[in-house]
C-alpha positions as CSV (number, residue, x, y, z in Angstrom):
1,M,-8.0,-12.2,-18.7
2,M,-10.2,-9.6,-16.8
3,S,-7.8,-9.5,-13.8
4,F,-5.1,-7.9,-16.1
5,G,-7.3,-4.9,-16.4
6,K,-7.8,-2.6,-19.4
7,R,-5.6,-0.1,-21.2
8,A,-6.7,3.5,-21.3
9,E,-8.0,4.9,-24.5
10,G,-9.9,7.9,-25.9
11,L,-10.2,11.0,-23.8
12,R,-8.6,9.2,-20.8
13,L,-5.5,8.5,-22.7
14,E,-5.4,12.0,-24.1
15,R,-5.5,13.4,-20.6
16,M,-2.6,11.1,-19.6
17,K,-0.5,12.2,-22.5
18,A,-1.0,15.8,-21.4
19,S,0.7,15.1,-18.1
20,P,4.2,16.5,-17.6
21,L,5.0,13.0,-16.2
22,W,4.3,11.3,-19.6
23,G,7.5,10.5,-21.4
24,G,6.2,9.9,-24.9
25,E,5.2,6.2,-24.5
26,A,4.6,5.9,-20.7
27,F,4.8,7.6,-17.4
28,R,8.2,8.1,-15.8
29,N,9.8,9.2,-12.5
30,V,11.1,12.7,-12.9
31,H,13.2,12.9,-9.7
32,P,16.8,11.7,-10.0
33,V,17.5,8.5,-8.0
34,L,19.3,9.5,-4.9
35,P,22.8,8.1,-4.5
36,G,23.2,4.8,-2.8
37,L,19.5,3.7,-3.0
38,R,19.9,1.0,-5.6
39,S,22.6,-1.7,-5.6
40,A,23.9,-2.7,-8.9
41,T,25.9,-5.6,-7.5
42,V,23.1,-7.5,-5.7
43,Q,21.3,-10.0,-7.9
44,R,17.6,-9.5,-8.3
45,P,15.3,-12.2,-6.9
46,S,14.2,-14.9,-9.4
47,L,10.7,-15.8,-10.3
48,S,11.1,-19.0,-8.3
49,D,12.3,-17.0,-5.2
50,V,9.1,-14.9,-5.3
51,L,6.7,-17.8,-6.0
52,F,8.0,-20.2,-3.4
53,P,9.0,-18.4,-0.2
54,G,11.2,-20.4,2.1
55,G,12.9,-19.9,5.5
56,R,11.3,-17.2,7.6
57,R,9.6,-15.2,4.8
58,V,6.2,-16.2,6.1
59,P,5.2,-16.6,9.8
60,P,4.8,-20.1,11.2
61,A,1.2,-19.4,12.2
62,P,-1.5,-16.7,11.7
63,L,-0.6,-13.4,13.4
64,P,-2.7,-12.0,16.3
65,S,-5.5,-9.8,15.1
66,L,-8.6,-8.1,16.5
67,D,-12.2,-7.7,15.3
68,P,-12.7,-3.9,15.0
69,L,-16.4,-3.9,14.4
70,D,-17.5,-2.9,17.9
71,T,-15.0,0.0,17.9
72,W,-16.1,1.1,14.5
73,R,-19.7,1.5,15.8
74,R,-18.4,4.3,18.1
75,P,-17.1,7.6,16.7
76,A,-13.4,8.4,17.3
77,G,-13.1,10.8,20.2
78,S,-10.3,12.7,18.5
79,G,-11.9,12.7,15.1
80,L,-9.1,10.6,13.6
81,R,-8.7,6.9,13.8
82,A,-6.9,4.3,11.6
83,T,-7.3,0.5,11.4
84,W,-4.6,-1.4,9.6
85,L,-6.2,-4.4,7.9
86,G,-3.1,-5.8,6.3
87,H,-0.5,-4.8,3.8
88,S,-1.5,-1.3,2.6
89,T,-5.2,-1.6,3.3
90,V,-6.2,0.9,6.1
91,L,-9.6,2.1,7.1
92,I,-9.2,5.8,8.0
93,E,-12.0,7.5,10.0
94,I,-11.5,11.2,9.7
95,D,-14.1,13.7,11.1
96,G,-17.0,11.3,10.7
97,L,-16.0,10.1,7.2
98,R,-14.5,6.7,6.3
99,V,-11.7,6.4,3.7
100,L,-10.3,3.0,2.6
101,T,-6.8,2.8,1.1
102,D,-5.6,0.3,-1.5
103,P,-8.2,-2.4,-0.6
104,V,-7.0,-5.9,-1.1
105,W,-9.0,-8.9,0.2
106,G,-7.9,-11.3,-2.5
107,T,-6.0,-14.5,-1.8
108,R,-3.1,-13.7,-4.0
109,A,-1.2,-10.7,-5.3
110,S,-1.5,-12.1,-8.8
111,P,-3.9,-12.3,-11.8
112,L,-4.1,-16.0,-11.2
113,R,-6.0,-18.0,-8.6
114,L,-3.4,-20.7,-8.2
115,A,-0.1,-18.9,-8.7
116,G,1.7,-15.9,-7.4
117,P,2.4,-14.5,-3.9
118,K,-0.2,-16.0,-1.6
119,R,-1.6,-14.1,1.4
120,F,-0.2,-15.6,4.6
121,Q,-2.5,-13.5,6.9
122,P,-6.2,-13.2,6.5
123,V,-8.0,-9.8,6.7
124,P,-9.4,-9.3,10.2
125,V,-12.8,-8.5,8.9
126,P,-14.8,-9.7,5.8
127,L,-15.2,-7.1,3.1
128,R,-19.0,-7.3,3.4
129,A,-18.8,-6.4,7.1
130,L,-17.2,-3.0,6.5
131,P,-19.1,0.0,7.7
132,P,-20.5,2.4,5.0
133,L,-17.6,3.9,3.1
134,D,-17.3,7.5,1.9
135,L,-14.3,7.1,-0.4
136,V,-11.9,4.5,-1.7
137,L,-8.3,5.4,-2.7
138,V,-6.1,3.4,-5.0
139,S,-2.5,4.6,-5.3
140,H,-1.4,2.5,-8.3
141,D,-2.2,-0.6,-10.3
142,H,0.1,-3.3,-8.9
143,Y,-1.7,-6.5,-7.8
144,D,-1.0,-6.0,-4.1
145,H,-2.7,-2.6,-4.2
146,L,-5.4,-3.0,-6.9
147,D,-7.2,-6.3,-6.5
148,Y,-9.7,-7.5,-9.1
149,P,-12.1,-9.5,-6.9
150,T,-12.1,-6.8,-4.2
151,I,-12.9,-4.0,-6.7
152,R,-15.6,-6.2,-8.2
153,Q,-17.3,-6.3,-4.8
154,L,-16.8,-2.6,-4.0
155,A,-18.2,-1.6,-7.4
156,R,-21.6,-2.7,-6.2
157,L,-21.6,0.1,-3.6
158,Q,-22.2,3.8,-4.3
159,V,-18.8,4.8,-3.0
160,P,-16.6,7.1,-5.2
161,F,-13.0,6.1,-6.1
162,V,-10.0,8.4,-6.3
163,T,-6.9,7.1,-8.1
164,S,-3.9,8.0,-10.3
165,L,-4.1,8.8,-14.0
166,G,-5.0,5.8,-16.1
167,V,-6.0,3.5,-13.3
168,G,-9.6,4.4,-13.9
169,A,-9.6,2.2,-17.0
170,H,-9.2,-0.9,-14.8
171,L,-11.8,0.2,-12.4
172,Q,-14.4,1.0,-15.1
173,A,-13.7,-2.4,-16.8
174,W,-14.4,-4.1,-13.5
175,G,-17.8,-2.4,-13.0
176,V,-17.2,0.9,-11.3
177,P,-19.3,3.5,-13.1
178,P,-17.2,6.3,-14.7
179,E,-19.0,9.0,-12.8
180,R,-17.7,7.5,-9.6
181,I,-14.0,7.5,-10.7
182,T,-11.7,10.5,-10.3
183,E,-8.1,10.2,-11.7
184,L,-5.5,12.6,-10.5
185,D,-2.1,13.8,-11.7
186,W,0.4,14.8,-9.1
187,W,-0.5,18.0,-7.3
188,E,-4.2,17.7,-8.4
189,S,-7.0,17.5,-5.9
190,Y,-10.5,16.1,-5.4
191,T,-13.1,17.3,-2.9
192,L,-15.8,14.9,-1.7
193,P,-19.2,16.5,-2.6
194,H,-21.1,17.9,0.4
195,A,-18.2,17.2,2.8
196,E,-15.1,18.9,4.1
197,L,-12.7,16.3,2.8
198,S,-10.1,16.6,0.1
199,V,-7.6,14.2,-1.5
200,H,-4.4,15.5,-3.1
201,A,-2.2,13.3,-5.3
202,A,1.5,13.9,-4.7
203,P,4.8,12.5,-6.0
204,S,6.1,9.0,-5.4
205,Q,9.1,7.2,-6.8
206,H,7.8,3.9,-8.2
207,F,6.4,2.3,-11.4
208,S,3.2,0.5,-12.5
209,G,2.0,-2.3,-14.7
210,R,-0.1,-5.5,-14.5
211,T,1.8,-7.2,-17.4
212,L,5.2,-6.8,-18.9
213,K,3.6,-5.2,-22.0
214,N,1.9,-2.3,-20.1
215,R,4.7,-1.2,-17.7
216,N,4.2,2.4,-16.6
217,A,1.1,2.7,-18.7
218,T,-0.7,4.2,-15.6
219,L,0.6,6.7,-13.0
220,W,1.6,6.0,-9.4
221,S,1.0,8.5,-6.5
222,S,1.2,9.2,-2.9
223,L,-2.0,10.6,-1.4
224,V,-2.8,13.3,1.2
225,I,-6.2,13.1,2.9
226,Q,-7.3,16.4,4.4
227,S,-10.3,17.4,6.5
228,A,-11.0,20.6,8.3
229,R,-9.2,19.3,11.4
230,H,-6.8,16.6,10.3
231,R,-4.2,15.8,7.6
232,V,-3.1,12.2,6.7
233,F,-0.3,11.1,4.4
234,F,-0.4,7.7,2.6
235,S,2.7,6.8,0.6
236,G,1.4,4.1,-1.7
237,D,4.7,2.6,-2.9
238,T,7.8,4.6,-3.3
239,G,11.5,4.9,-3.0
240,L,13.1,7.7,-1.1
241,T,12.8,11.1,-2.8
242,T,13.4,14.6,-1.6
243,E,10.0,15.5,-3.1
244,Y,8.7,14.6,0.3
245,A,10.0,17.9,1.5
246,A,7.8,19.6,-1.1
247,I,4.8,17.6,0.0
248,R,5.5,18.8,3.6
249,E,5.6,22.4,2.4
250,R,2.3,22.2,0.5
251,F,0.3,20.0,2.9
252,G,2.0,19.5,6.2
253,P,2.1,19.1,9.1
254,F,0.5,15.6,9.3
255,D,-1.4,14.0,12.1
256,L,-0.8,10.6,10.7
257,V,1.8,9.3,8.2
258,M,1.5,5.9,6.6
259,L,4.7,4.7,4.8
260,E,5.5,1.4,3.2
261,V,8.2,-0.6,5.0
262,G,8.1,-4.2,3.6
263,G,8.7,-5.9,0.3
264,F,12.1,-4.2,-0.1
265,H,15.3,-5.4,-1.6
266,P,18.7,-3.8,-2.4
267,S,18.1,-4.1,-6.1
268,W,14.8,-2.3,-5.7
269,G,16.1,0.5,-3.5
270,D,15.0,3.3,-5.8
271,V,11.3,2.1,-5.9
272,H,10.8,0.9,-2.3
273,L,11.6,2.5,1.1
274,G,12.2,-0.3,3.6
275,P,12.2,0.6,7.3
276,G,15.4,2.7,7.3
277,N,14.5,4.9,4.4
278,A,10.9,5.2,5.7
279,L,12.3,6.9,8.8
280,K,14.2,9.3,6.5
281,A,11.0,9.9,4.5
282,L,9.2,10.6,7.8
283,A,11.7,13.3,8.7
284,L,11.4,14.9,5.3
285,L,7.6,15.0,5.8
286,G,8.0,16.8,9.1
287,G,7.1,13.9,11.4
288,G,3.7,12.9,12.7
289,A,2.5,9.6,14.2
290,F,4.0,6.9,11.9
291,L,1.9,3.9,11.0
292,P,4.0,1.4,9.0
293,V,2.2,-0.4,6.1
294,H,3.0,-2.8,3.3
295,W,4.1,-5.7,5.5
296,G,2.6,-8.6,7.5
297,T,0.5,-10.0,4.6
298,F,2.5,-11.1,1.5
299,A,6.0,-12.5,1.0
300,L,7.1,-10.1,-1.8
301,A,10.9,-10.0,-1.1
302,M,13.7,-12.0,0.3
303,H,13.7,-10.6,3.9
304,D,12.2,-12.3,6.9
305,W,8.5,-11.5,7.3
306,D,9.0,-9.6,10.5
307,E,12.3,-7.8,9.6
308,P,10.5,-4.5,8.8
309,A,8.8,-4.4,12.2
310,E,11.9,-5.4,14.1
311,T,14.1,-2.9,12.3
312,L,11.6,-0.1,13.1
313,L,11.3,-1.1,16.7
314,A,15.1,-0.8,17.0
315,L,15.7,2.4,14.9
316,G,12.4,4.3,15.5
317,P,13.0,5.5,19.0
318,K,16.5,6.5,18.2
319,S,15.3,8.8,15.4
320,G,12.5,10.3,17.6
321,A,9.8,8.6,15.5
322,R,6.3,8.3,17.1
323,L,5.6,4.7,16.1
324,L,2.1,3.3,15.9
325,M,2.4,-0.4,15.6
326,P,-1.1,-1.8,16.2
327,R,-2.1,-5.4,15.7
328,L,-4.1,-6.2,12.6
329,G,-7.6,-4.9,13.1
330,E,-6.7,-2.8,16.1
331,P,-8.1,0.8,15.7
332,V,-5.8,3.5,16.9
333,E,-6.1,7.2,17.4
334,P,-2.8,9.0,16.7
335,V,-3.5,11.8,19.2
336,H,-3.4,9.2,22.0
337,G,-0.1,7.7,21.0
338,Q,0.9,4.2,21.7
339,E,4.0,2.5,23.2
340,P,5.3,0.1,20.5
341,V,4.9,-3.5,21.6
342,A,6.3,-6.4,19.6
343,W,3.0,-8.3,19.4
344,W,4.2,-10.1,16.3
345,R,6.6,-12.2,18.4
346,S,3.7,-14.0,20.1
347,G,4.6,-17.7,20.2
348,E,7.3,-17.1,17.5
349,E,10.3,-18.3,19.6
350,T,8.6,-21.5,20.6
351,I,7.5,-22.3,17.0
352,R,10.7,-21.2,15.4
353,E,12.7,-24.1,16.9
354,S,10.5,-26.6,15.0
355,L,10.6,-24.9,11.7
356,P,12.2,-26.8,8.8
357,A,15.0,-25.1,6.9
358,G,13.4,-25.5,3.5
359,P,10.3,-23.8,2.0
360,A,7.4,-22.9,4.3
361,G,5.0,-25.2,2.4
362,P,4.7,-27.4,-0.7
363,A,5.3,-25.8,-4.0
364,E,2.3,-25.5,-6.3
365,A,3.1,-26.9,-9.7
366,V,1.2,-24.2,-11.7
367,P,2.2,-22.8,-15.0
368,V,3.0,-19.1,-14.8
369,P,2.3,-17.0,-17.9
370,K,5.3,-15.1,-19.3
371,S,3.4,-11.8,-19.1
372,M,3.3,-11.8,-15.3
373,P,5.2,-8.7,-14.1
374,W,8.0,-9.4,-11.6
375,P,8.5,-8.0,-9.1
376,L,4.8,-7.5,-8.6
377,D,5.4,-4.4,-6.6
């Protein structure tokens, strides 16, 4: 199945094996898991839990969103503007260049069309309506970050891709020419030709794999986007690690920090942040305007769909965080700041009273192949 991707081979595989992060058969996290991150007593969610979200794991109606196209036609006055398009997909405008992170327009975070976590929130703008892109970043190969139908469409453009070691095998199999793919090990960098823009791969505490048979066969990274005037941090997916202090020392301070806050669970505490640990990671990075990502699109864990946002709204001001919590499709310039507003509550209280206690919708009786990796993220 093409959506599974392709394993690295030849010179690509040899370069992967030369990485200090290669552990003989696969990549590995080298930083020890910090105490208290992972609960050994909490049961991991089952396959059924992930496939059929119930209760408040999805919103009762589509969330408010904006059409950013008119704003995108005008340059950002400060030179730095970000538009959250859902989950970990963000269009970053930085000194006249456009960078797209972890683009996912697909219906499901899954290799299948009829099974797997389904998008509960549409992307505010069609993929074909995006302005010309200068760079696409892919942090790792999980389905909610590396989406087969989206990459197939982006492959038709002349845009270069920067990703982690090994992920280029998937991109190339899906039509991206090898000369437009750059794969980075941690602490390696790429400079966009004829532009003052660099991307640096940095540590994260996560894992990879699109089937159970290729777990950790490709690398996972956080990414730093640097221009002459601005620096942006994008976490990809990660647990809390003190390596963030080393990232701050090498590349900080940051004008904008994007950290994952959703899809967390106590049994995954070493590979996902959640809102509380995201605030700790922000402090290690030295602060900066904080745009939360990895929420509001897929039900990938057991928590309420809006729990990450509500927790940040409660804890963020107490920690001194400068929260940016725009609506989907709402372009924001970090330098201008923004008073956090709980826009996601719009109509929620009225609708919540009529919600059934059971699943949010009918279960789809679709066979799931045993090779599907759970959790997906």
